[in-house]
matplotlib code that plots the C-alpha trace (Angstrom):
import matplotlib.pyplot as plt

x = [-0.1, 1.1, 0.0, -1.2, 1.6, 3.6, 1.5, 1.7, 5.1, 5.7, 3.1, 5.6, 7.4, 4.4, 4.6, 2.3, -0.7, -3.1, -5.7, -7.7, -10.5, -13.3, -13.4, -16.9, -15.8, -15.6, -11.8, -9.7, -7.0, -4.6, -2.5, 0.4, 1.2, 4.4, 3.3, 0.6, 3.4, 5.4, 2.1, 1.3, 5.1, 5.1, 1.8, 2.9, 5.9, 3.7, 1.4, 4.9, 5.6, 2.1, 3.3, 1.1, 2.5, 1.6, -2.1, -3.3, -6.9, -6.8, -10.9, -11.2, -13.6, -12.9, -15.4, -13.4, -12.2, -8.3, -8.0, -9.8, -7.7, -4.1, -4.8, -6.5, -3.3, -1.0, -2.4, -2.2, 1.7, 2.3, 0.6, -2.1, -5.6, -7.8, -11.4, -13.1, -16.2, -18.8, -18.9, -22.2, -24.8, -26.6, -27.2, -30.7, -29.7, -26.8, -28.1, -28.4, -24.8, -23.2, -24.4, -23.0, -19.8, -19.4, -20.3, -17.8, -14.7, -15.7, -15.5, -13.0, -10.7, -9.2, -6.5, -6.7, -9.5, -8.3, -10.9, -10.8, -10.1, -13.8, -14.9, -12.7, -14.5, -17.5, -16.4, -14.5, -16.9, -19.8, -18.5, -14.6, -14.2, -12.1, -8.5, -9.8, -7.1, -8.4, -5.8, -6.5, -5.8, -3.5, -1.0, -0.2, 0.5, 4.2, 7.6, 9.9, 9.7, 12.7, 10.6, 11.9, 10.6, 7.8, 8.2, 7.1, 3.7, 2.6, -0.7, -1.5, -1.8, -5.1, -5.4, -8.7, -12.1, -14.7, -17.8, -21.3, -23.8, -25.6, -29.3, -30.2, -28.0, -25.6, -22.4, -19.8, -16.0, -15.2, -11.4, -10.1, -6.2, -3.8, -4.1, -8.3, -7.8, -5.3, -7.5, -10.8, -8.9, -7.7, -11.1, -12.6, -10.4, -9.1, -11.5, -14.4, -13.8, -10.8, -9.2, -6.5, -4.0, -6.6, -9.4, -10.1, -13.0, -15.3, -17.2, -19.3, -19.2, -18.9, -15.3, -16.1, -18.2, -16.7, -18.4, -16.3, -13.2, -11.8, -13.9, -12.1, -9.5, -7.9, -8.6, -7.6, -4.5, -3.8, -4.1, -2.7, -6.3, -6.4, -9.8, -11.9, -13.3, -16.6, -18.2, -20.9, -23.2, -22.3, -23.9, -26.8, -27.7, -26.8, -26.5, -25.9, -22.4, -21.8, -22.0, -20.8, -17.8, -17.6, -18.1, -15.2, -12.8, -13.9, -14.7, -15.2, -15.7, -17.9, -20.6, -23.4, -26.6, -29.8, -31.4, -28.7, -30.0, -33.3, -32.4, -30.2, -32.8, -35.4, -33.4, -30.9, -32.3, -31.7, -30.4, -27.4, -27.3, -27.4, -23.7, -22.6, -20.4, -21.0, -19.8, -16.9, -18.0, -18.1, -19.1, -21.7, -21.6, -24.7, -25.0, -25.4, -28.8, -31.8, -31.5, -34.6, -34.8, -37.0, -35.1, -31.7, -33.6, -35.1, -31.6, -30.1, -32.7, -32.4, -28.9, -28.9, -28.5, -25.4, -23.8, -24.1, -24.4, -26.7, -24.3, -22.3, -24.9, -22.7, -25.1, -23.3, -23.7, -21.2, -20.8, -18.5, -18.0, -16.4, -14.2, -16.6, -17.4, -18.7, -20.3, -20.0, -22.2, -20.3, -18.9, -19.5, -23.2, -26.6, -28.8, -30.0, -33.5, -35.4, -39.4, -40.4, -44.0, -44.5, -46.3, -43.7, -41.3, -43.0, -42.7, -38.8, -39.1, -37.9, -40.1, -40.2, -43.4, -46.1, -46.6, -49.2, -49.4, -47.7, -49.3, -47.8, -44.9, -41.2, -38.8, -35.2, -31.8, -29.2, -25.9, -23.4, -21.1, -18.2, -15.2, -12.6, -11.3, -14.3, -17.3, -20.5, -23.5, -27.5, -27.9, -31.1, -31.2, -28.8, -26.5, -26.6, -26.2, -29.7, -30.5, -31.0, -33.7, -34.3, -34.7, -32.5, -29.4, -26.2, -23.1, -19.9, -16.3, -12.5, -9.6, -11.8, -14.0, -12.5, -12.0, -14.7, -15.7, -13.4, -13.9, -17.0, -16.4, -20.0, -21.1, -17.8, -19.2, -22.7, -21.6, -18.3, -18.0, -19.3, -16.0, -18.4, -19.3, -23.4, -24.6, -28.0, -29.1, -31.8, -31.1, -31.0, -29.1, -30.5, -27.9, -25.3, -26.3, -27.0, -30.2, -30.9, -34.4, -33.9, -32.6, -33.7, -33.9, -36.3, -39.1, -42.4, -44.5, -48.0, -50.2, -47.4, -46.5, -43.4, -43.3, -39.9, -40.1, -38.7, -41.1, -43.8, -41.4, -41.1, -44.9, -45.3, -42.7, -44.7, -47.5, -48.2, -47.7, -44.9, -41.4, -39.3, -37.5, -38.5, -40.3, -39.6, -41.8, -41.8, -43.2, -44.8, -46.3, -49.7, -51.3, -52.1, -48.6, -49.6, -47.6, -48.8, -47.5, -46.6, -45.5, -43.5, -43.2, -42.2, -45.5, -45.3, -48.9, -50.2, -52.9, -51.1, -50.7, -53.6, -54.1, -52.5, -56.1, -55.7, -51.8, -52.6, -55.4, -53.5, -50.7, -53.3, -54.9, -51.5, -50.5, -53.6, -53.8, -50.2, -48.7, -52.0, -52.1, -53.8, -51.7, -51.8, -50.2, -49.5, -48.0, -46.6, -43.8, -42.2, -39.5, -35.8, -36.9, -36.7, -33.7, -31.4, -27.4, -24.5, -24.5, -28.3, -29.7, -33.1, -33.3, -35.9, -34.9, -34.6, -38.0, -39.2, -38.0, -39.2, -42.3, -42.1, -40.7, -43.2, -40.1, -41.5, -41.9, -45.5, -46.8, -49.1, -52.1, -50.2, -48.7, -50.1, -53.5, -53.7, -57.2, -58.3, -61.1, -60.3, -60.1, -62.7, -60.6, -61.1, -64.9, -65.3, -62.9, -65.1, -64.4, -63.6, -60.4, -59.4, -57.0, -57.2, -55.1, -54.3, -51.2, -51.7, -53.7, -54.0, -56.3, -56.3, -56.4, -53.5, -55.6, -55.6, -53.4, -56.1, -57.0, -55.4, -57.2]
y = [0.2, 3.6, 7.0, 9.4, 11.9, 8.6, 8.3, 12.4, 12.3, 8.6, 10.4, 13.2, 11.5, 11.2, 14.9, 13.7, 13.5, 15.8, 17.0, 19.7, 21.9, 24.0, 27.3, 28.8, 31.7, 29.1, 29.2, 25.6, 25.1, 22.1, 20.8, 18.4, 15.5, 16.7, 20.0, 18.4, 17.5, 20.4, 22.7, 20.2, 20.7, 24.3, 25.2, 22.3, 24.6, 27.8, 25.9, 25.0, 28.6, 29.3, 27.6, 24.4, 20.8, 17.3, 16.0, 19.5, 19.7, 22.7, 23.4, 24.1, 26.1, 27.1, 26.8, 27.1, 23.3, 23.9, 25.8, 23.4, 20.0, 21.9, 23.0, 19.5, 17.9, 20.3, 19.4, 15.9, 15.9, 18.0, 15.5, 17.9, 16.6, 18.4, 19.3, 19.5, 21.6, 23.5, 27.1, 29.2, 28.9, 31.8, 34.6, 33.0, 30.3, 32.2, 31.2, 27.4, 27.4, 29.3, 26.9, 24.2, 25.6, 26.8, 22.9, 21.7, 24.2, 23.1, 19.3, 19.4, 21.5, 23.4, 25.5, 26.9, 27.6, 28.3, 30.2, 32.4, 35.8, 36.6, 34.8, 35.8, 39.1, 37.6, 34.2, 36.6, 38.8, 35.9, 32.2, 32.2, 32.2, 31.2, 29.5, 29.3, 31.3, 32.2, 32.2, 33.1, 30.3, 33.0, 33.2, 29.4, 29.4, 30.2, 31.3, 29.2, 25.8, 23.7, 23.2, 20.7, 17.1, 17.5, 14.5, 11.2, 10.2, 6.7, 4.5, 5.1, 8.3, 10.5, 12.3, 13.8, 14.3, 13.4, 15.2, 13.1, 14.8, 15.2, 13.5, 12.1, 13.8, 16.9, 15.6, 14.1, 14.0, 10.4, 9.3, 8.8, 7.4, 6.9, 3.3, 3.5, 5.7, 3.4, 0.3, 2.1, 3.5, -0.1, -1.4, 1.4, 2.2, -1.9, -4.3, -2.4, -0.4, -2.5, 0.8, 1.7, 4.7, 5.0, 5.7, 9.3, 10.8, 13.4, 14.8, 17.6, 16.2, 18.6, 17.9, 18.6, 15.3, 11.5, 10.4, 13.6, 14.2, 10.0, 9.0, 11.9, 13.3, 10.7, 7.4, 7.9, 9.0, 5.6, 4.1, 7.2, 8.5, 11.7, 13.6, 16.7, 18.9, 20.5, 23.3, 21.7, 24.7, 24.8, 21.6, 22.3, 25.5, 23.4, 19.9, 19.1, 20.3, 16.9, 15.1, 17.5, 17.3, 13.2, 13.9, 16.6, 14.6, 11.0, 10.1, 6.7, 6.9, 9.2, 9.4, 11.2, 10.7, 9.2, 12.2, 13.8, 11.1, 12.1, 15.9, 15.2, 13.2, 15.7, 19.1, 18.6, 19.2, 17.3, 20.4, 20.3, 16.2, 16.0, 15.8, 14.1, 10.5, 9.1, 5.5, 5.9, 6.3, 2.6, 3.5, 5.8, 5.1, 5.9, 5.9, 8.4, 8.0, 6.0, 4.6, 4.4, 1.8, 3.9, 6.9, 4.9, 3.4, 6.9, 8.0, 4.9, 5.3, 9.1, 8.9, 5.2, 7.2, 9.2, 5.7, 4.8, 1.1, -0.5, -2.2, 1.1, 2.0, 1.0, 1.1, 1.1, 1.3, 3.5, 5.7, 8.0, 5.7, 3.1, 5.6, 5.8, 2.4, -0.7, -2.9, -2.2, -3.4, -5.7, -3.6, -5.6, -6.6, -4.7, -3.4, -5.7, -5.5, -7.2, -6.7, -8.0, -8.1, -5.2, -6.8, -9.4, -6.3, -4.7, -8.3, -8.3, -10.8, -10.0, -12.2, -11.8, -10.2, -12.3, -10.9, -9.5, -7.3, -3.7, -2.2, -4.4, -4.6, -2.4, -2.5, -2.1, -1.8, -4.3, -3.0, -5.5, -7.6, -6.0, -5.5, -8.6, -8.3, -6.4, -8.5, -7.7, -9.5, -8.5, -8.8, -9.0, -6.8, -9.2, -8.9, -12.5, -13.0, -13.4, -15.6, -14.9, -12.3, -11.7, -7.7, -6.6, -4.0, -4.2, -4.6, -4.3, -4.8, -4.6, -2.2, 0.5, 0.9, 3.8, 4.1, 5.8, 9.6, 12.3, 13.5, 11.0, 8.1, 7.6, 7.3, 5.4, 2.7, 2.8, 2.4, 0.6, -1.4, -4.7, -5.0, -4.4, -1.0, -1.4, 1.4, 1.9, 0.8, -2.0, -3.9, -7.7, -10.3, -11.8, -14.4, -12.4, -9.1, -6.3, -4.2, -1.3, -1.0, 2.4, 4.2, 1.8, 4.8, 6.4, 3.4, 4.6, 1.6, 2.2, -0.4, -2.8, -2.5, -0.9, 2.0, 3.1, 6.7, 6.7, 4.8, 7.4, 9.9, 8.8, 8.6, 12.1, 13.2, 12.2, 14.2, 17.6, 20.3, 18.8, 19.9, 16.8, 15.0, 17.6, 15.9, 14.3, 11.6, 10.6, 9.4, 11.5, 10.4, 11.7, 12.4, 9.1, 7.6, 6.2, 7.1, 8.9, 9.6, 13.3, 14.4, 17.9, 18.9, 21.7, 23.0, 24.8, 26.1, 27.7, 27.0, 23.5, 22.4, 24.1, 25.3, 24.2, 22.1, 20.5, 19.6, 18.3, 16.4, 14.9, 13.8, 12.1, 10.4, 9.2, 7.7, 6.0, 4.5, 3.3, 2.9, 1.7, 4.7, 7.7, 10.4, 11.8, 15.0, 17.1, 20.3, 22.6, 24.6, 27.2, 26.8, 26.1, 25.9, 21.8, 20.9, 19.0, 17.9, 19.4, 16.7, 17.6, 14.5, 15.1, 16.0, 14.1, 14.8, 18.3, 18.7, 16.7, 18.9, 22.1, 21.0, 20.3, 23.6, 25.7, 26.8, 25.0, 28.0, 26.8, 28.6, 31.0, 33.5, 35.7, 32.7, 33.3, 30.6, 29.5, 28.6, 27.6, 25.1, 21.4, 19.2, 17.2, 13.8, 15.2, 14.6, 11.9, 12.9, 14.3, 17.8, 17.7, 16.0, 18.0, 21.1, 22.8, 26.3, 26.7, 24.7, 22.4, 19.3, 17.4, 14.8, 14.3, 10.7, 8.5, 6.9, 3.0, 1.8, 0.5, -3.1, -2.8, -4.0]
z = [0.2, -0.8, 1.4, -1.0, -0.7, -2.2, -5.2, -6.1, -5.6, -7.8, -10.3, -10.8, -13.4, -16.0, -17.4, -20.4, -17.9, -16.0, -14.3, -15.9, -14.2, -15.4, -13.3, -12.3, -15.6, -17.6, -18.2, -18.0, -16.2, -16.5, -13.9, -15.2, -12.6, -12.0, -11.1, -8.4, -6.8, -6.8, -6.1, -3.0, -1.6, -2.2, -0.4, 2.3, 3.0, 3.5, 5.9, 7.7, 7.8, 9.8, 12.2, 12.2, 13.0, 12.1, 13.0, 13.1, 11.3, 8.9, 7.5, 3.7, 2.6, -1.3, -4.2, -7.4, -7.8, -8.6, -5.7, -3.5, -4.9, -4.5, -0.9, 0.2, -1.4, 0.1, 3.9, 3.1, 1.7, 5.0, 7.5, 8.5, 8.7, 6.0, 7.1, 3.6, 3.8, 1.7, 0.9, 1.1, -2.0, -1.0, 1.3, 2.3, 3.9, 6.0, 9.3, 8.9, 6.9, 9.6, 12.3, 10.3, 10.2, 13.5, 14.6, 12.2, 13.4, 17.0, 16.6, 14.4, 17.0, 13.8, 14.1, 10.5, 8.0, 4.4, 2.0, -0.9, -1.0, -2.0, 1.2, 3.7, 5.1, 5.3, 7.2, 9.2, 10.3, 11.3, 11.4, 12.5, 16.2, 19.1, 18.3, 14.6, 12.5, 8.8, 5.4, 2.0, -0.4, -2.5, 0.1, 0.1, -3.3, -2.3, -4.1, -6.5, -7.6, -4.9, -2.2, 0.3, 0.6, 3.2, 6.5, 5.3, 6.7, 7.5, 6.0, 10.3, 10.0, 9.7, 6.3, 7.1, 8.5, 6.3, 8.0, 7.3, 5.6, 8.8, 6.8, 10.6, 12.9, 13.5, 11.0, 12.5, 11.8, 10.0, 11.1, 7.4, 7.6, 4.6, 4.9, 4.7, 1.6, -0.7, 0.6, -0.9, -4.0, -5.0, -4.3, -6.5, -9.3, -9.8, -8.0, -8.8, -12.2, -13.7, -14.6, -16.6, -17.4, -20.8, -18.6, -17.9, -16.0, -15.7, -12.3, -11.4, -7.6, -5.0, -3.7, -0.3, -0.3, -0.3, -3.8, -5.3, -3.1, -3.0, -6.0, -8.5, -6.4, -4.4, -6.2, -9.7, -8.9, -7.7, -11.3, -13.1, -14.9, -15.8, -14.7, -15.9, -12.9, -13.7, -11.2, -9.2, -9.9, -13.7, -13.7, -12.1, -14.0, -17.4, -17.1, -20.3, -19.6, -17.7, -21.0, -23.4, -21.5, -21.6, -25.2, -25.9, -23.0, -24.3, -20.5, -19.4, -16.0, -13.7, -11.0, -9.9, -7.9, -8.8, -9.2, -11.8, -14.3, -14.5, -14.6, -17.3, -19.2, -18.9, -19.1, -22.2, -25.3, -28.7, -30.3, -27.5, -28.0, -31.4, -32.2, -29.1, -29.2, -25.8, -27.0, -25.1, -21.5, -19.8, -16.6, -15.3, -11.4, -9.7, -5.2, -2.2, -2.5, -3.2, -7.1, -9.0, -11.6, -13.7, -13.9, -15.0, -17.7, -19.5, -18.7, -21.3, -23.5, -24.0, -24.9, -26.7, -30.0, -29.0, -28.2, -24.8, -23.9, -21.6, -19.7, -18.8, -15.7, -12.5, -9.1, -6.2, -2.5, 0.1, 3.1, 4.8, 7.5, 5.1, 3.0, 0.3, -1.7, 0.0, -3.3, -7.0, -9.5, -12.0, -14.2, -17.6, -17.0, -17.5, -14.8, -13.0, -10.9, -8.3, -8.0, -4.5, -2.8, -0.6, 2.3, 2.6, 2.6, 5.5, 7.3, 6.8, 3.8, 0.5, -1.7, -5.3, -6.5, -8.4, -12.2, -12.6, -9.3, -9.7, -7.3, -4.7, -6.0, -5.4, -7.6, -6.4, -8.1, -7.4, -5.8, -6.5, -4.5, -1.5, -2.6, -2.1, 1.5, 2.6, 4.0, 4.4, 6.1, 6.9, 10.5, 13.0, 16.2, 18.1, 15.1, 13.8, 10.0, 8.2, 5.0, 1.8, 1.2, 5.0, 5.4, 8.1, 8.8, 6.5, 8.9, 7.1, 8.1, 6.1, 5.5, 3.7, 7.4, 9.4, 13.0, 13.8, 14.4, 15.8, 19.5, 19.7, 21.6, 22.1, 18.5, 17.6, 19.6, 19.0, 14.9, 15.4, 18.6, 17.4, 15.3, 12.4, 11.2, 11.7, 8.7, 9.6, 6.4, 5.7, 2.7, 1.8, -0.3, -3.3, -5.3, -3.8, -4.8, -2.2, -2.7, -0.4, 1.1, 3.4, 6.4, 9.6, 11.6, 9.1, 8.7, 9.4, 11.3, 11.0, 12.5, 13.0, 9.4, 8.1, 5.3, 3.7, 3.6, 0.4, -1.5, -0.2, -1.6, -4.5, -5.3, -3.6, -6.2, -9.4, -8.2, -10.4, -7.8, -6.1, -7.2, -8.5, -5.5, -3.1, -0.8, 2.6, 4.5, 8.6, 11.2, 14.5, 17.4, 18.2, 21.7, 21.7, 21.0, 18.1, 14.7, 11.8, 8.6, 8.0, 4.4, 3.7, 0.0, -2.1, -3.9, -7.4, -7.6, -10.8, -14.0, -14.6, -10.9, -9.4, -6.1, -2.7, -2.3, -4.9, -4.8, -1.0, -2.3, -5.2, -2.6, -0.1, -3.5, -4.9, -1.2, -0.4, -4.1, -4.3, -0.7, 0.7, 3.7, 4.4, 5.1, 8.9, 7.9, 4.5, 4.8, 1.7, 2.0, -0.1, -3.0, -1.8, 2.1, 2.2, 4.3, 3.0, 3.4, 1.8, -0.6, -1.4, 0.7, 2.4, 6.2, 7.4, 11.3, 10.2, 8.8, 11.3, 14.3, 11.8, 12.3, 15.7, 16.4, 14.0, 11.9, 8.1, 5.6, 4.8, 1.6, 3.1, 1.8, -0.2, -2.4, -5.8, -6.4, -2.8, -1.9, 1.4, 0.6, 1.9, -1.2, -2.7, -1.1, 2.2, 1.8, 3.8, 7.0, 9.6, 10.0, 13.9, 12.5, 10.1, 10.3, 7.2, 6.4, 2.8, 2.6, 5.8, 6.2, 9.3, 11.2, 15.1, 14.5, 12.7, 9.3, 9.2, 6.5, 3.9, 4.8, 8.3, 11.2]

ax = plt.figure().add_subplot(projection="3d")
ax.plot(x, y, z, "-o")
ax.set_aspect("equal")
plt.show()
């Protein structure tokens, strides 16, 4: 195994290879492999000049990809523990951003925060306090090309803290060592992707997130793979930039969450794609959020005429606590799905659905097998391994699994204490392949039956008045101690979608028809206010907290086309049970699941 600084140093002989950064302005910057090592050493020397010593934590808030990557590499080269953090996106969400920044700075004990000239004053005025100093990236670029060789780091040394996305709790700093990085990089690039130096990566993923950082900054360099980095916001604004870059750069490897494939399939026009040749692409990785088979199929079908191969889609499963990747689908195989009976799933068994009963079936995507040298089991509450098609918690162990959370022994014991990483994810194994069902903590239990919020959210997301993917579902306890299902969704009102009452009626009808329950409460909120993690995952626990504290930003009387009349679908619910404001429906009693006793 090699440490990451060793890889940078050894790669410096390959002057013909480089990483390419597209900046927010559209300007491209090419940095050769020799220059990656040269820049890392110069910046490492500058960091040492600030009085930092091996093991000190250094936070990084840099929006430009080249500045971020070179600073991150310098920290690891210097033996400093990098703490990647996401930059502010909008001034409207500064309060929540500030809370996250202050929490991470405090939890990590960062001695220094490196940022850009444009963000310096704002961070200094509002966010940086205590013992954390502030430095701008431009001051670290150093002088001359002959910086001395830094002191070597070992495989057991800490490389960086990957703060979890915090979808179910406050972000925790995962302890990622150089050994973890080397093991997971080998698993990804060699065992999973079977990559060679002929491969080329293309990524718009956020660099502060494990998929973008480890998957495209760290791992490719272990196999001499060149990468093109695109600004994340450039993809969000113009999804075609992603596939256009694959076409021009002849990319062979890319990764993205499920939503990105749906967005690209919808947003890219025929005029934009007519000249693209995507036949070069052999690994379209998908992970980081629930994977929907229909979304992937639509994407493959949409760009088949551009040469995209059916076998190019690569579902995967992973998490920061295992560095990044845990399982990959077979690089040479076409997508595999498993259609299971919903009622059996709720009873803990992934029984194949009978043909002809789509309303009682759920289609899940195979995420492949664990990497060589790593183990995975489906466990019951006592940690005992379950058999094929039994639903339980996913436990993993192996060299990619980290040691735990920085400065948080209680959480470390809870997640890592039994010699296995207890992922908190529910899943099952069928014919050796892993299928992910959801998060154990997010389960909604109504009348003894288990309901996965992802299933409810998928149904709600398809209703005409809900912004695609902008909804969450969770349970709350009523005054009698019974659970009831709550749905929070960003609504789009108008002539096509209707009024708030229309949208609520659509949601209730869809969930009743496809899931078989009547939601206890539906709330419509303003665009852009659904709580999410820095990586774009919905934060169900935060949405629940905001509901309890009356902090949700509901659509109100001032919103266009809002109607305060209860929707027709509620005509059978007694008026005494209804709390109906323009953007809110709730009942005072939990409704029975259809067919429930």
